[in-house]
C-alpha positions in Angstrom: 106.0 -128.2 27.5 105.5 -131.8 26.7 107.6 -132.9 23.7 104.6 -134.4 21.9 102.7 -131.1 22.2 105.8 -129.2 21.2 106.1 -131.2 17.9 102.4 -130.6 17.3 102.7 -126.9 18.0 105.8 -126.7 15.7 103.6 -127.8 12.8 100.8 -125.3 13.7 98.5 -127.8 15.4 96.3 -125.8 17.6 95.4 -126.7 21.2 91.9 -127.6 20.0 93.3 -129.9 17.3 95.6 -131.5 19.8 92.7 -132.1 22.2 90.6 -133.5 19.4 93.5 -135.9 18.5 93.9 -137.1 22.1 90.1 -137.3 22.5 89.9 -139.5 19.4 92.8 -141.6 20.7 90.7 -142.4 23.8 87.5 -143.1 21.9 88.8 -144.9 18.8 92.6 -145.4 18.6 92.5 -146.6 15.0 90.7 -143.5 14.0 93.4 -141.4 15.7 95.7 -142.5 12.9 93.5 -140.8 10.4 93.3 -137.6 12.4 97.1 -137.6 12.6 97.3 -137.9 8.8 95.1 -134.9 8.4 97.3 -132.6 10.5 99.9 -132.3 7.8 102.9 -133.3 9.8 105.9 -134.5 7.7 106.6 -138.2 7.8 110.1 -137.7 9.4 108.5 -135.7 12.2 105.9 -138.3 12.8 108.7 -140.9 13.0 110.5 -138.7 15.6 107.2 -138.4 17.6 106.7 -142.2 17.5 110.2 -142.7 18.7 109.7 -140.3 21.6 106.5 -142.2 22.6 108.1 -145.6 22.3 111.2 -144.5 24.4 109.0 -142.8 27.0 105.3 -143.8 27.0 104.7 -141.6 30.0 104.8 -138.6 27.6 101.3 -139.5 26.5 100.0 -139.3 30.0 101.7 -136.0 30.5 100.3 -134.6 27.2 96.8 -135.8 28.1 97.1 -134.2 31.5 98.5 -130.9 30.1 95.5 -130.8 27.8 93.1 -131.4 30.7 91.8 -134.7 29.5 91.1 -137.9 31.5 94.1 -140.4 31.3 91.8 -143.2 32.5 90.2 -143.1 29.1 93.5 -143.5 27.4 94.2 -146.6 29.5 90.7 -148.0 28.6 91.4 -147.5 24.9 94.7 -149.2 25.2 93.1 -152.2 26.9 90.5 -152.3 24.2 93.3 -152.5 21.5 95.0 -155.3 23.3 91.9 -157.5 23.2 
């Protein structure tokens, strides 16, 4: 299992909530931060999660694919943030 999804599951985040998070990430990355805040994950685990993503950004693609979502939308959202 993808380490991002494993951390989410460890904190009782359902597959549906994970899909919602990644869907929000693709549509409005800034709003995704609010969704993450509502999941109730302790700050130290969020730090660990961010460290994983920063060390290996490909984990996001793997998580998106594991959830059956379209990674091209994540790339589009990323480009939108960089503008």
